[in-house]
N, C-alpha and C positions, 0 to 999 in steps of 0.2 A: 350535299356538298362533300366531295372526297376529303379524306382526313388531312392530307398534306396541304391542300389549298386552304382548308378551313384553319389549320394551325398557323400557316404563314400569315393569314389575315389577323388572327388573334394575337400572335406575338408582336406584330407591327403596331397594332392598336394599343397593346399593353405598354410597349416601349414609348409610344407617343404620350400616353397618360403619365408614365413615369418621368418623362422629360419635363412635362408641364409642372409636375409636383417638385421635381428636383430644382427647377429654376428658383423656387421660393427659398430654397436652402443654399443658394449660391453655387449649385452644381450645373455645369454646362455639358449636356450630353453630346452636343455637336463637337465640342473641343475634346471630350474624353473618348468618345466612340466613333466620331467621324474620321474619315480617311484623310490624313495630312500628307502633304508632299514629303517624299521619303528623305529629302535632305533637310527637312525642318526638325527642330529640336523636340517638338511635340509628337513626332511620328512614332507609332508603335506597330509592331507587326500584326497584332490581332485586329487592328483597325481595318485591314483589307477584308475582313469578314463582318465585323460589327457594323460597318458604315451602312450596309444595305438594310438595316433594321431601324435606322434613325432617319426622321424626316424633318424638313425645315418648317412646315406649317400645316394647318388643317387641309388646305386645298391640295398641297403636295401629297399627303398621305391618302386623301380621299380618292384622287384620280388613279394613283398607283394601285390601291387595293381594289378599286372598282375594276381595273383591268385584270388583276389577278383573279378576281371572282368570275369575270366574264370569259376569259380565255384559259385560265389555269385549270379550272375544274374540268373543262373539255379535254385538255391535253393530258391531265392526270389520268383520266379514264382511258385514253388511247395508249399512253406510255406505261401506265402502272404507277403506283404511288412511289416506290423506291427510286425508280429511274427518273421520274419527274422531279423529285427532290434533288437528286444528283444534278440533273440538267439545270434546275433553277439556281443552285449554288454555284455551279461552274460559270454560268452566264454572269452572275453577280461578281464573282472573283475576276473573271475576264474583263468586265467593265472597269473594275478598279485598277487592274494592271494597265489597261489602255490609257486610262485617265492619268496615271502616274507617268507613263511614257510621254504623253502629250505635254504634260506640265514640265517635264525635264527638257523637251525640245524648246518649249517657250522660254524656259530659264536660260538656255544657251542662245537662242535666237535674239533675245532682247539684251544680251550682254550683261546679265545680272551678276555673273561671277566676278566682274571687275569692280563692283561697288560694295561699300559697307553699309549704305543706307539708301532709302528710296523716298522720293517725294510723292506722296499720295494725294496731292492737291490741297488747295486752300492754304498754301504756305506751310503745310505740315510735313515734316520729315521723320521717318521712323527707321530704326535699325533693320538691316536686312534679315536678321533672324526673326524679328517680329513680323516682318512682311511675309516671309515664307510660311509662317504658322497660320496665316490667313487663308492659305490655299487649302481649303477643306471641302471634301465631297461627302454628301449624305444622300440617302434615298435608295429605294429599290428599283429605280427606273431602268438601270442596266439589265437586271434580271427580268424585269417586266417586258422590255423590248425583245429579249431572247425568247420569252414565251410567245409574244406576238408573232415573231418570225416562225416559230414552230407551227403555230396555227395556220399561218399563210402557206407554209410548205405542205402541211398535211391536208388542208381543205382549200386548195387554191381557187376552186370554182364556187365556193360558198359566197352567196351574195349578202352584203351587209349595208345597212342604212346608217350613214354617218351624218349627224346634224352639223351644218344646215344644208348639206347637199341633198337635193330632192329626189335623186335617182339612186338605186342600189349600185354598189361597187363590189366587184369580186375581191375576195380576200387577198389574192396575190398582188393586185394593183394597189390595194390599201397598204400592204406592207412595204412594197417598193416605193410608194409615194411618201410614206413616213420616213424611210431611210434617206431619200433624196432631200426631204425637208430638213432632217437633222444634219445632213452633210452641209447643206447650204447655210444653215444657221451657225454651224461650227466655224465656217469660213468667214461669214459676214457679221456675226454678232458675238464676238469674243467677250464682250463686257456685259452680257445680259444675265450673268450669274447662273446659267444653266450648263450642266456638264454634257454638252451635245456629243462629244467624242466618247464619253462613257456609255451613252445610249448605243452608239454605233459599235462600241467594243462588245457590249452584251450580245448584240445581233451577230457580230463576227464570230465570237466563240460559240454561240448557239448553232450557227451555220456549219462550222467545222465539226462540231460534235454530231449533228444530225447526219452530215455526209459520211462521217466515219461509221456511224451505226448502220447506215444503209449499205455501205460497201461491205461491211463485215456481218451482214444479216445472215443468221443461221450457222455461223461459224463457232458459236460458243464463245469462250474467252471470258467468262465471268458475268456477274450480275449487271455490271454497269458498262464495261468496255466492250463486251462481245455483242453479237446480234441476237443471241439466243434468249436466255432467261431475263428476268428482271421486269417484265411487263405485266406479270400476273397479279398485281396489287388489286386495287379496287377497280374492277371492270377492265383491267388491262388485257390486251391481246398478247399472243405468244410472239408476235413479231412487230416491227415498226414498218408500216406499209409506206410505199414510196409514192403512191398516187391516190388522188381523191377517191377514185372508184374502188380502190382496194379497201379503204376504210368504211365506205358506205355500203359495201356489198360483202360483208364478212360473216354473216350469220352462219351460212353453211360451212365456210372455211373454218370458222372457229370451232364448229362441232366436230368436223372430220379431219381437219388438217390437210396436209399434202405429203407426198413422197412416202418416206418410211412410216410416218405417223398414220397415214391412211392404210398402209399395208398391215400395220400392227392392229388397227381397229378391225379390219376384215378378218384377220386370223383369230382375234379374240372372240368375235361373234361366231365364227365357224366352230371353234372349240366349245363354246357355250351351247350351241345347238346340238353338237355331237354328244355332249355329256348328258343333255336332257333326254336323249333317246334311250340311254342305258341307266337312267336314274329311276328307281321305283317310284310310282305315283302314290304318295302317302295320303292323298286327299280322300275323304270318306266317299264310298260308292253310293250313289243315289239313283233310284229308278224313277224317272220323272216322265209322265205321259202328258203330252201337250196336244192341244187341239182347240178349235174354235177361237174365242176371243183371246185366250191365253197365248195361242200361237201367234196371233197378230201382234200382241204386246211384245212377245219375244223378238219378233222380226223388227218391230219399231225400235226396241232397245239396241238391237244389233246395228241398225242403220245409224242411230245416234252415236254409238260408240265409234263406228267407222268415221263418222263425220268429225267427231272430236279429235280422233287420232290424226 
C-alpha cells in the first residue's frame, strides 16, 4: 500500500479510537473537531480541516476507509504520493466549504434569522444558538468521493462488480450513478443526517482540480498546480494522463518519454556510444580457443542472453 493511502487510514483509525476513549472522559470529538456552521458559536476555523478525520460510528469509518484503500492506493500510484495527498485534502476542504454554503442557504431559506428559538419537536424549544451548534459535519466522505471521481475519470472503461448488481459496471457509469444518487438524496432526504451536498462538493472540487491539471499538463508551474512535476512519488508517472488507454499503455512512454525528453535520451545514448569507441579497454586480454561442445555451450548462452534481453 502506498504511504499516503496507508497513513490516511492509520490516522483515521487512531482518531476513531481516540474518540471512543475521549467519550469516557466527557470529551466530544464531534463537537470539538467536527465542522460547525460558521455562524454557530462553536465554530472554529481549524474545523474545516479536522472534520475529515472524525467519524460518527464504526460503519461510517469502515466504508470510508475501505473506499480509500480500494481506490486511493491506485490513484496514489498514478498521481504520485505528494500530489495525491494534495488532491485528497483539497477535496475534503472543498466538501466542507460546499456544506457550509448549503447550510447558509438553508438558514436563509427557512427564515431562521428572524427567530431567537427553534421548536425541535416534542414540545421542546431551544435557543437559536444551541440549534445552530447542532449543525455539525464529520467524516472523510467528501474527500473519498473526490478520489472516487478521479478513479472514474482515469479508468473510465474499468469494469467493476458492485454488490448486489449481478453484472459488471464501467467505472464511469458507476461514478455518474453515485453522483446522481447523492444529488437526488440531497434534494429528497434532507433530514436523513447525511451530508449529501458535501459529497457532491468533494467531487466538484476534484473535477475542477483534475481538469486544471489536464489543461496545464506539461507547462510546469510547481509541484501541485502545474502539469509537470509532482507525480514521481511511489510509482507515479511524469504526467497525469487524460484517457484510460494512456494509463494502461505507459510502459514504453514512461521509459522514453516524448518530445524533448526522447531527444535528450537519444543524444545521451549517442554520446555514450561515441565515448566507448575512444575509451581504452582495461579488461584483461585472454586468448580463448573454442570448439566442439564448448562452442555449442557458448552459442546456447548467447541465445539465452538474447532471449532474456
